[in-house]
C-alpha positions as CSV (number, residue, x, y, z in Angstrom):
1,D,10.3,-0.2,16.8
2,E,10.3,1.4,20.3
3,R,8.7,4.6,19.0
4,W,11.0,4.9,15.9
5,H,14.2,4.5,18.0
6,T,16.8,3.9,15.4
7,Q,19.9,3.6,17.6
8,K,21.6,5.5,14.8
9,G,22.0,2.2,12.8
10,N,23.7,0.3,15.6
11,N,21.9,-3.0,16.1
12,N,24.1,-4.1,19.0
13,T,23.7,-1.5,21.7
14,Y,23.0,-3.7,24.7
15,C,26.2,-2.4,26.5
16,Q,25.6,1.3,25.7
17,D,24.5,3.7,28.4
18,N,24.1,6.8,26.3
19,D,21.8,8.4,23.8
20,L,22.0,5.4,21.5
21,T,19.8,3.4,23.9
22,W,18.0,6.1,25.8
23,L,14.3,6.6,24.9
24,S,12.9,10.0,24.6
25,W,9.4,10.3,26.0
26,D,8.9,13.8,24.7
27,W,6.0,14.1,22.2
28,D,6.2,16.6,19.4
29,K,4.2,17.1,16.1
30,T,6.3,14.4,14.3
31,S,5.7,11.9,17.1
32,E,2.0,12.5,16.9
33,D,2.0,12.2,13.1
34,I,3.8,8.9,13.2
35,L,1.5,7.5,15.9
36,N,-1.6,8.6,13.8
37,F,-0.1,7.1,10.6
38,T,0.6,3.8,12.4
39,R,-3.0,3.7,13.9
40,E,-4.5,4.3,10.4
41,A,-2.3,1.6,8.8
42,I,-3.4,-0.9,11.5
43,A,-7.0,0.0,11.1
44,I,-6.9,-0.5,7.3
45,R,-5.2,-3.8,7.7
46,Q,-7.8,-5.0,10.2
47,A,-10.7,-3.8,8.0
48,Q,-9.5,-5.2,4.7
49,P,-9.2,-9.0,4.5
50,V,-7.3,-8.8,1.2
51,L,-4.4,-7.5,3.3
52,A,-4.6,-10.5,5.6
53,R,-5.1,-13.5,3.3
54,K,-5.0,-17.1,4.5
55,Y,-3.2,-18.2,1.3
56,F,-0.2,-17.0,-0.7
57,L,-0.9,-14.8,-3.7
58,T,-0.4,-16.5,-7.0
59,G,-1.1,-13.9,-9.7
60,L,-3.9,-16.1,-11.0
61,P,-7.7,-16.0,-10.7
62,A,-9.0,-18.0,-7.8
63,A,-11.9,-19.2,-10.0
64,E,-13.2,-18.7,-13.5
65,G,-14.6,-15.3,-14.1
66,L,-12.7,-13.7,-11.2
67,P,-9.8,-11.2,-11.5
68,K,-6.2,-12.3,-10.6
69,D,-5.6,-12.2,-6.8
70,V,-2.8,-9.7,-7.3
71,I,-2.2,-7.4,-10.3
72,W,1.0,-5.4,-10.7
73,W,0.7,-2.0,-12.5
74,N,3.2,0.0,-14.5
75,P,3.0,3.8,-14.0
76,T,1.7,4.1,-17.6
77,G,-1.6,2.5,-16.4
78,R,-1.0,-0.9,-17.9
79,E,-0.4,-4.2,-16.2
80,M,3.2,-5.1,-15.7
81,E,4.8,-7.5,-18.1
82,E,7.7,-9.9,-17.6
83,A,10.1,-7.5,-19.3
84,D,9.1,-4.7,-16.9
85,W,10.5,-6.6,-14.0
86,H,13.9,-7.0,-15.7
87,E,14.4,-3.3,-16.5
88,G,17.0,-1.8,-14.2
89,I,14.9,1.4,-14.1
90,T,11.8,-0.1,-12.6
91,R,11.6,1.9,-9.4
92,C,7.9,2.8,-9.4
93,F,4.9,0.4,-9.6
94,G,1.6,-0.4,-8.2
95,M,0.1,-3.5,-6.6
96,C,-3.7,-4.1,-6.8
97,L,-5.5,-6.6,-4.6
98,P,-9.1,-6.9,-6.0
99,G,-11.6,-7.5,-3.2
100,S,-13.8,-9.5,-5.7
101,A,-10.9,-12.0,-6.1
102,L,-11.0,-12.9,-2.4
103,Q,-12.5,-16.4,-2.1
104,E,-12.0,-17.3,1.5
105,M,-14.4,-18.1,4.3
106,G,-14.2,-16.2,7.7
107,H,-14.2,-17.8,11.1
108,D,-18.0,-17.4,11.1
109,G,-18.4,-19.6,8.0
110,N,-19.4,-16.7,5.8
111,P,-17.4,-15.5,2.8
112,R,-14.9,-12.7,3.7
113,Q,-15.7,-9.3,2.1
114,S,-13.1,-6.7,1.3
115,D,-12.7,-3.5,-0.7
116,S,-10.1,-3.5,-3.5
117,V,-6.7,-2.2,-2.3
118,L,-4.2,-0.4,-4.6
119,M,-0.8,0.4,-3.3
120,L,1.6,2.7,-5.3
121,M,5.3,2.6,-4.4
122,N,7.9,5.0,-5.8
123,A,11.5,4.2,-4.7
124,H,12.9,6.6,-7.3
125,F,14.7,9.8,-6.2
126,E,12.4,11.8,-8.5
127,P,8.6,12.1,-8.7
128,V,6.9,9.7,-11.2
129,Q,3.6,10.3,-13.0
130,F,1.3,7.4,-12.4
131,I,-2.0,6.6,-14.1
132,L,-4.2,4.7,-11.7
133,P,-5.7,1.5,-13.1
134,P,-9.4,1.3,-13.9
135,H,-11.6,-0.2,-11.2
136,E,-14.8,-2.2,-11.7
137,G,-16.9,-0.1,-9.4
138,E,-16.4,3.3,-7.9
139,Q,-13.2,5.4,-8.1
140,W,-10.1,4.9,-5.9
141,T,-10.0,6.9,-2.7
142,L,-6.7,7.8,-1.0
143,R,-6.6,6.4,2.5
144,L,-2.9,6.5,3.5
145,A,0.3,8.2,2.1
146,T,3.8,8.6,3.4
147,T,4.0,12.1,2.0
148,E,1.6,14.8,0.9
149,L,-0.1,14.0,-2.4
150,K,-1.5,16.7,-4.7
151,L,-4.7,15.1,-6.0
152,D,-6.9,16.5,-8.6
153,K,-10.4,16.2,-7.1
154,R,-12.0,15.6,-10.5
155,R,-12.4,11.9,-11.2
156,T,-11.5,10.8,-14.7
157,K,-11.2,7.5,-16.4
158,N,-7.4,7.8,-16.6
159,F,-6.9,9.5,-13.2
160,Q,-3.2,10.5,-13.0
161,L,-1.1,11.7,-10.1
162,S,2.5,12.6,-9.4
163,M,4.0,10.1,-6.9
164,P,6.6,12.0,-4.9
165,A,10.1,10.5,-4.6
166,H,10.5,7.8,-2.0
167,S,6.8,7.5,-1.2
168,L,4.0,5.0,-0.8
169,A,0.2,5.6,-1.2
170,L,-2.7,3.3,-0.5
171,F,-6.1,3.6,-2.2
172,L,-9.3,1.8,-1.5
173,A,-12.3,1.2,-3.8
174,P,-15.5,-0.7,-3.0
175,S,-15.7,-4.1,-4.7
176,L,-18.7,-5.2,-6.7
177,P,-20.5,-8.2,-5.2
């Protein structure tokens, strides 16, 4: 939004001629970091068709033998249940978009191929321990995070990480054909 120009929360600054509407063209480390983060987010979205579907997500398999098109994960490493959504404390969860569930054709008439995408979100004011869900193929690889994540480089079946407060992390894993 105009290079993170917040207007200090004022959404009606058309008649202001002061620092609320002036744009700073000075680049600093934060400016460069935000630009690089935005470029990476755009590149991931362009490279992963599961993030640009032609149809709405249903939470159901597209066909027999395929995973659900979207799977919601509890921090304990299990799929979210209906009761989880009604808990007032649910502030951290994951969303998995399995690449193998994508059953769409591209503009060229060939099936669209995508990696699986796992997005972890923590809206809580404290860090939350999160067990990453299992994946059918290779392990999850961190591609984008809104804050520094301390990741154990060892890969285990129940790979666990501490999701910092007010953060988002995006992981990719190759899908099996």
